[in-house]
Each structure stands twice: as C-alpha cells, then as structure tokens.
Kinemage of the C-alpha trace (Angstrom):
@kinemage 1
@onewidth
@group {chain A} dominant
@subgroup {mainchain}
@vectorlist {calphas} color= white
{ca met a 1} P -45.980 -55.516 -15.127
{ca lys a 2} L -47.873 -57.536 -12.225
{ca lys a 3} L -46.806 -60.804 -13.945
{ca leu a 4} L -43.422 -59.561 -13.620
{ca leu a 5} L -43.378 -59.141 -10.270
{ca leu a 6} L -44.813 -62.671 -9.211
{ca ile a 7} L -41.766 -64.247 -10.982
{ca pro a 8} L -39.468 -63.549 -8.601
{ca met a 9} L -41.850 -64.505 -5.696
{ca ile a 10} L -42.079 -67.578 -7.093
{ca ile a 11} L -38.419 -68.457 -7.735
{ca val a 12} L -38.220 -67.608 -3.901
{ca ile a 13} L -40.943 -70.079 -2.990
{ca ile a 14} L -39.624 -72.718 -4.972
{ca ile a 15} L -35.752 -72.007 -3.560
{ca thr a 16} L -37.056 -71.891 0.080
{ca cys a 17} L -38.950 -75.292 -0.575
{ca val a 18} L -36.263 -76.968 -2.118
{ca asn a 19} L -33.764 -76.115 0.829
{ca val a 20} L -36.389 -77.062 3.547
{ca phe a 21} L -36.733 -80.357 1.649
{ca gln a 22} L -32.993 -80.929 1.429
{ca thr a 23} L -32.661 -79.689 5.468
{ca ser a 24} L -35.454 -82.199 6.513
{ca ser a 25} L -33.430 -84.927 4.347
{ca lys a 26} L -30.415 -84.762 5.974
{ca glu a 27} L -31.541 -84.398 9.391
{ca val a 28} L -33.804 -87.760 8.493
{ca lys a 29} L -30.473 -89.304 7.028
{ca ser a 30} L -28.369 -88.099 10.407
{ca lys a 31} L -30.877 -90.321 12.589
{ca ile a 32} L -30.297 -93.502 10.897
{ca pro a 33} L -27.527 -95.323 12.145
{ca thr a 34} L -25.068 -97.255 9.420
{ca val a 35} L -26.697 -100.492 8.792
{ca ile a 36} L -24.234 -103.727 8.889
{ca ala a 37} L -26.284 -106.696 7.621
{ca his a 38} L -24.941 -109.386 9.901
{ca arg a 39} L -23.433 -112.121 7.805
{ca gly a 40} L -26.118 -110.779 5.619
{ca ala a 41} L -29.613 -110.382 6.182
{ca ser a 42} L -29.486 -113.337 8.563
{ca gly a 43} L -32.731 -113.423 10.493
{ca tyr a 44} L -34.687 -114.370 7.046
{ca glu a 45} L -32.268 -116.294 5.332
{ca pro a 46} L -29.345 -118.570 6.254
{ca glu a 47} L -26.225 -116.826 7.210
{ca his a 48} L -23.231 -116.246 5.030
{ca thr a 49} L -25.383 -117.369 1.701
{ca ile a 50} L -25.757 -115.394 -1.377
{ca pro a 51} L -29.143 -114.945 -0.783
{ca ala a 52} L -28.510 -113.975 2.490
{ca tyr a 53} L -26.130 -110.952 0.684
{ca asp a 54} L -28.850 -110.609 -1.825
{ca leu a 55} L -31.568 -109.736 0.355
{ca ala a 56} L -29.393 -107.286 2.783
{ca lys a 57} L -28.430 -105.655 -0.769
{ca lys a 58} L -32.351 -105.639 -1.789
{ca met a 59} L -33.007 -103.820 2.130
{ca lys a 60} L -30.584 -101.411 1.209
{ca ala a 61} L -28.297 -102.240 4.354
{ca asp a 62} L -24.794 -100.171 4.166
{ca tyr a 63} L -22.547 -102.672 4.767
{ca ile a 64} L -22.359 -106.874 4.336
{ca glu a 65} L -20.717 -108.288 7.092
{ca ile a 66} L -18.741 -111.389 6.128
{ca asp a 67} L -16.428 -113.727 8.824
{ca leu a 68} L -13.464 -114.944 7.602
{ca asp a 69} L -11.969 -118.404 8.314
{ca ile a 70} L -9.498 -120.710 6.585
{ca thr a 71} L -9.524 -123.834 5.133
{ca lys a 72} L -7.001 -126.536 5.684
{ca asp a 73} L -5.027 -125.818 2.162
{ca gly a 74} L -5.385 -122.271 2.976
{ca his a 75} L -8.512 -120.831 1.158
{ca leu a 76} L -10.705 -117.887 2.878
{ca val a 77} L -14.432 -118.768 3.207
{ca ala a 78} L -17.448 -116.705 4.574
{ca phe a 79} L -18.271 -118.924 7.832
{ca his a 80} L -18.523 -117.706 11.264
{ca asp a 81} L -18.138 -120.720 13.572
{ca gly a 82} L -14.916 -122.699 13.407
{ca ser a 83} L -17.053 -125.991 13.174
{ca val a 84} L -19.319 -126.679 10.625
{ca asp a 85} L -21.683 -128.912 13.009
{ca arg a 86} L -24.225 -125.744 13.197
{ca met a 87} L -24.591 -125.168 9.768
{ca thr a 88} L -23.898 -127.746 7.636
{ca asn a 89} L -24.953 -131.554 7.308
{ca gly a 90} L -21.274 -132.203 8.167
{ca ser a 91} L -19.152 -132.608 11.169
{ca gly a 92} L -15.459 -130.813 11.873
{ca tyr a 93} L -13.684 -127.878 12.080
{ca val a 94} L -13.374 -125.618 8.969
{ca lys a 95} L -9.385 -125.394 9.856
{ca asn a 96} L -8.823 -129.086 9.572
{ca met a 97} L -10.869 -129.575 6.242
{ca thr a 98} L -9.981 -129.007 2.572
{ca leu a 99} L -11.654 -126.348 0.136
{ca ala a 100} L -13.212 -129.705 -1.478
{ca gln a 101} L -14.345 -131.588 1.349
{ca leu a 102} L -16.313 -128.392 2.370
{ca lys a 103} L -17.723 -128.106 -0.773
{ca lys a 104} L -19.081 -131.403 -0.433
{ca leu a 105} L -21.081 -130.163 2.212
{ca lys a 106} L -24.487 -128.336 2.594
{ca ile a 107} L -26.214 -126.005 4.954
{ca asp a 108} L -28.878 -126.843 6.219
{ca thr a 109} L -31.988 -124.968 5.681
{ca ser a 110} L -35.722 -125.164 4.896
{ca ser a 111} L -36.867 -127.200 1.718
{ca lys a 112} L -36.794 -123.752 -0.074
{ca tyr a 113} L -32.784 -124.046 -0.810
{ca arg a 114} L -31.521 -126.850 -1.212
{ca asn a 115} L -27.948 -126.873 -2.406
{ca leu a 116} L -26.259 -124.038 -0.461
{ca lys a 117} L -22.587 -124.465 -0.213
{ca ile a 118} L -19.985 -122.913 1.800
{ca leu a 119} L -18.854 -119.935 -0.076
{ca thr a 120} L -15.206 -118.679 0.065
{ca phe a 121} L -14.786 -115.034 0.185
{ca asp a 122} L -13.181 -114.750 -3.476
{ca glu a 123} L -16.623 -116.303 -4.530
{ca val a 124} L -18.525 -113.709 -2.357
{ca val a 125} L -16.461 -110.260 -3.600
{ca lys a 126} L -16.509 -111.417 -7.252
{ca his a 127} L -20.236 -111.748 -7.095
{ca phe a 128} L -21.221 -108.222 -5.718
{ca gly a 129} L -18.150 -106.768 -6.829
{ca lys a 130} L -18.467 -102.865 -6.513
{ca ser a 131} L -22.348 -103.144 -5.853
{ca val a 132} L -22.314 -103.379 -1.872
{ca asn a 133} L -19.496 -102.314 0.553
{ca tyr a 134} L -18.061 -104.628 2.505
{ca tyr a 135} L -17.278 -105.138 6.478
{ca ile a 136} L -15.090 -107.636 7.099
{ca glu a 137} L -14.018 -109.682 10.349
{ca thr a 138} L -10.675 -111.504 10.546
{ca arg a 139} L -9.271 -113.535 13.160
{ca glu a 140} L -6.020 -115.388 14.183
{ca leu a 141} L -5.513 -119.064 13.874
{ca gly a 142} L -3.878 -120.361 16.689
{ca his a 143} L -2.709 -117.039 17.759
{ca lys a 144} L -0.985 -116.899 14.127
{ca leu a 145} L -2.007 -114.159 11.361
{ca val a 146} L -2.561 -116.452 8.302
{ca met a 147} L -5.400 -114.216 6.837
{ca glu a 148} L -4.686 -110.736 6.166
{ca glu a 149} L -2.479 -110.820 2.913
{ca lys a 150} L -4.576 -113.391 1.272
{ca met a 151} L -7.758 -111.182 2.028
{ca leu a 152} L -6.343 -108.088 0.515
{ca lys a 153} L -5.093 -110.010 -2.472
{ca ile a 154} L -8.744 -111.061 -3.333
{ca leu a 155} L -9.822 -107.456 -2.569
{ca arg a 156} L -7.084 -105.542 -4.923
{ca lys a 157} L -7.647 -108.784 -7.409
{ca his a 158} L -11.403 -107.191 -7.670
{ca his a 159} L -10.692 -103.765 -7.239
{ca ile a 160} L -12.658 -103.021 -4.324
{ca ile a 161} L -9.455 -101.523 -2.745
{ca gly a 162} L -6.227 -100.081 -4.680
{ca lys a 163} L -5.886 -97.602 -7.417
{ca gly a 164} L -9.454 -96.029 -8.670
{ca ala a 165} L -11.398 -97.995 -5.574
{ca arg a 166} L -14.037 -96.213 -3.827
{ca lys a 167} L -13.321 -95.052 -0.714
{ca gly a 168} L -15.220 -96.805 2.731
{ca gln a 169} L -16.195 -99.683 0.361
{ca val a 170} L -14.389 -101.649 2.729
{ca ile a 171} L -14.064 -101.905 6.885
{ca ile a 172} L -12.065 -104.394 8.685
{ca glu a 173} L -13.079 -105.478 11.783
{ca ser a 174} L -11.465 -107.942 14.458
{ca phe a 175} L -11.295 -109.178 18.137
{ca ser a 176} L -7.531 -109.525 17.622
{ca ser a 177} L -5.451 -105.765 17.809
{ca lys a 178} L -2.534 -107.542 15.915
{ca ser a 179} L -4.584 -108.561 12.904
{ca leu a 180} L -5.925 -105.017 12.771
{ca lys a 181} L -2.205 -103.928 12.929
{ca lys a 182} L -1.243 -105.753 10.449
{ca val a 183} L -4.062 -104.994 7.828
{ca his a 184} L -3.135 -101.328 8.854
{ca lys a 185} L 0.638 -101.702 7.919
{ca leu a 186} L -0.413 -103.277 4.539
{ca ala a 187} L -2.767 -100.912 3.355
{ca pro a 188} L -3.400 -98.011 5.867
{ca glu a 189} L -6.056 -96.374 3.571
{ca ile a 190} L -8.636 -99.305 4.934
{ca pro a 191} L -11.030 -98.178 8.155
{ca leu a 192} L -10.333 -100.592 11.037
{ca val a 193} L -12.515 -101.008 13.745
{ca gln a 194} L -11.325 -102.892 17.195
{ca leu a 195} L -14.108 -105.545 18.380
{ca val a 196} L -14.132 -105.865 22.292
{ca met a 197} L -16.940 -108.348 23.835
{ca ile a 198} L -17.489 -107.674 27.702
{ca lys a 199} L -19.291 -109.990 29.554
{ca asp a 200} L -18.870 -108.691 33.319
{ca lys a 201} L -21.176 -106.062 33.877
{ca lys a 202} L -18.646 -104.289 36.213
{ca thr a 203} L -16.028 -104.259 33.478
{ca lys a 204} L -15.920 -100.929 31.533
{ca val a 205} L -13.821 -99.343 28.969
{ca thr a 206} L -11.104 -97.039 29.922
{ca asn a 207} L -9.720 -94.038 28.405
{ca lys a 208} L -6.578 -95.845 27.958
{ca gln a 209} L -8.345 -98.692 26.006
{ca ile a 210} L -9.759 -96.036 23.974
{ca asn a 211} L -6.746 -93.914 23.653
{ca glu a 212} L -4.828 -97.295 22.516
{ca trp a 213} L -7.267 -98.356 19.741
{ca ala a 214} L -6.934 -94.775 18.538
{ca arg a 215} L -3.487 -95.043 17.775
{ca phe a 216} L -4.538 -97.898 14.348
{ca ala a 217} L -8.237 -97.998 14.779
{ca asp a 218} L -10.816 -95.895 13.186
{ca gly a 219} L -13.825 -97.268 15.304
{ca val a 220} L -14.532 -99.645 18.244
{ca gly a 221} L -17.549 -102.478 17.906
{ca ile a 222} L -18.733 -103.337 21.568
{ca asn a 223} L -21.856 -105.373 22.365
{ca ser a 224} L -24.572 -103.675 23.330
{ca gln a 225} L -25.498 -104.393 27.000
{ca arg a 226} L -22.402 -102.522 27.701
{ca val a 227} L -23.202 -99.488 25.710
{ca thr a 228} L -24.026 -96.601 27.578
{ca lys a 229} L -24.021 -92.470 26.952
{ca asp a 230} L -20.803 -91.874 29.048
{ca leu a 231} L -18.954 -94.695 26.564
{ca val a 232} L -20.754 -93.277 23.318
{ca asn a 233} L -19.517 -90.028 24.114
{ca arg a 234} L -15.752 -90.712 25.086
{ca val a 235} L -15.344 -92.907 22.170
{ca gln a 236} L -16.912 -90.062 19.577
{ca lys a 237} L -14.910 -87.532 21.522
{ca lys a 238} L -11.718 -89.030 20.149
{ca lys a 239} L -12.889 -88.973 16.624
{ca met a 240} L -13.753 -92.615 16.487
{ca phe a 241} L -16.739 -94.607 15.908
{ca ile a 242} L -18.910 -96.646 18.327
{ca tyr a 243} L -20.606 -99.549 16.200
{ca val a 244} L -22.651 -102.556 18.206
{ca phe a 245} L -23.381 -105.957 17.822
{ca phe a 246} L -26.444 -107.804 19.836
{ca ile a 247} L -26.229 -110.773 22.207
{ca lys a 248} L -29.596 -111.037 22.677
{ca asn a 249} L -32.811 -108.334 22.408
{ca glu a 250} L -31.911 -107.125 19.434
{ca glu a 251} L -35.395 -105.623 19.242
{ca lys a 252} L -35.429 -103.993 22.664
{ca glu a 253} L -31.648 -103.145 22.070
{ca thr a 254} L -31.597 -101.306 18.776
{ca gln a 255} L -33.950 -98.880 20.122
{ca arg a 256} L -32.033 -97.960 23.079
{ca met a 257} L -28.774 -97.265 20.567
{ca ile a 258} L -30.999 -95.169 17.992
{ca lys a 259} L -31.573 -93.198 21.220
{ca leu a 260} L -27.842 -93.316 22.336
{ca lys a 261} L -26.700 -92.209 18.634
{ca val a 262} L -24.578 -94.864 17.885
{ca asn a 263} L -22.569 -94.499 14.626
{ca gly a 264} L -23.989 -97.957 13.283
{ca val a 265} L -25.351 -101.172 14.295
{ca phe a 266} L -25.024 -104.814 13.099
{ca ser a 267} L -28.604 -106.299 12.525
{ca asn a 268} L -30.119 -109.921 11.791
{ca tyr a 269} L -33.119 -107.623 10.220
{ca pro a 270} L -31.243 -104.686 8.470
{ca asp a 271} L -34.878 -103.461 6.747
{ca lys a 272} L -35.965 -102.816 10.484
{ca ile a 273} L -33.397 -100.188 11.724
{ca arg a 274} L -34.603 -97.180 9.068
{ca glu a 275} L -38.292 -98.224 10.497
{ca lys a 276} L -37.304 -97.946 13.849
{ca ser a 277} L -34.666 -94.902 13.379
{ca leu a 278} L -37.583 -92.828 11.970
{ca leu a 279} L -40.029 -93.906 14.870
{ca lys a 280} L -37.615 -92.423 17.317
{ca gly a 281} L -37.584 -89.113 14.958
C-alpha cells in the first residue's frame, strides 16, 4: 500500500522538475539576443568566405550575414566593399569588373588559405541550402535598384523562400528604403530591416522616422553608439525589432546591448555572444 502511495508522489516530483527545467531554459534563451554572424565569423576567418560561414554555423549563430554587390555582367557576389583593394590581390571596383575577372583574384589571407575566391551569392546559397538562416544586405547601385529581383530568383531556385520554405529563414536588410520597399512588393512574406547609421551624437531617431519604417519594415538596425534604453523601448513599442552593429569597441558595447535587451546583434565573434549573455544573467 505504501508503495502505491509513493508512485503518485514520484510522478509529481518528476513533473515539477521538468517544468522547472523548461522554465529555466526559456529564461536563459530569452537573455540571449539573436546572433548574426557579421560577414560570417569574420573575427576568426576571412569575411564572406566559406570558412567564415562554416565556422559561424559551427558556432550556432542564428544567421549568417551576406553583403551583396553586383558585377559588371550582372552577377551577385558576397562582398562588402565596393572596391576589391582591401580584400584581394587586385585593384578596382566590383561594378566595373566581370565575374570572370573577379574569379581570377585571390582573397589575401595568411598561408592557412591559398585559393580563396570571391563567392557568388548563388554559390553561398547552393553550398549551405536550408542548413543556415540568411541575413542579406541589398544596396542601390548608382541610385538604381538592380539586385532585388536577382536575389529573390536565387533564393527561390534553392527553395529558401516560396512554397514550402521555412518562415524566418531569410531577413533582408538595407540602408536603402527604396530597396526594402521593392523587396516588400515582390516578396511581402520576407522580414525587412531598415539600416541606419547615425554619426552625429546630437542626432536622434524620431518617432516619425520609426512610424515611417514600420510601414514596410519589421525591424531597425543601428550603430550601437546611438542606441539607448529610450530608443529600444520606442522601437519595440511599435512591435518592431532592434538590431545593432558595432563600429568599434564590440566587446564593451556587446555587454551594454545585452543589458538594454536589444533583439539582435551583429558580431564578428558569434561564439562570444551566448557567453556574455549568460554572464549577465
């Protein structure tokens, strides 16, 4: 009889422990912002390369960031700078070079890698498929919108968007409101983030600006130095997300952003965000 009475007690204890564990897990998860691997794990590997993206995936970044540029003959490439000078053994602007010319260049790195090439957007998406989430930046070229349709075509080709695609696998960001509005018109299901760079300390984001962005975007991406608790509250009050990128002092600023409870951070060191988030807990 005593054994029969013990069984319900044991079951209650097990259920209580499970609930406590699940609640604790949710609390821990809520303290960690969405982690976007800035040009891949670019603090460890050459930016916008397969090694950088592979490492970001291994570090369990929520998204890999891809900056898009376009070649003279109309191919989208994963490349940040307008010029190839900083990252390769060549010289000149991406927009003035064909894909064949770009592919002849080598990305300057240590002796660890000798044959890294500039990647096309299609090559990146083909390589990773649905195994990662994509945070893609579009831009205008000479005040013209030339990459949005090409980008969407590639994403559809690899079934990253469209019928059967996983919701939230792609986020599009841009400093160009025109570009985001075009993407919204062509693929309204994709979340959009309006990027903002504020250099002047006296300049503040107004409620009017937030209201305008909310008409077509789901979030705002802004340089961390201009992010305050007031701004975070005003953006989130509009049911928008706030993401931050770092110009300098990433480690110190990361701690501050976590404390302010921003929704996501761009990081060159995606493995360190979880560590810093848990330490703040």
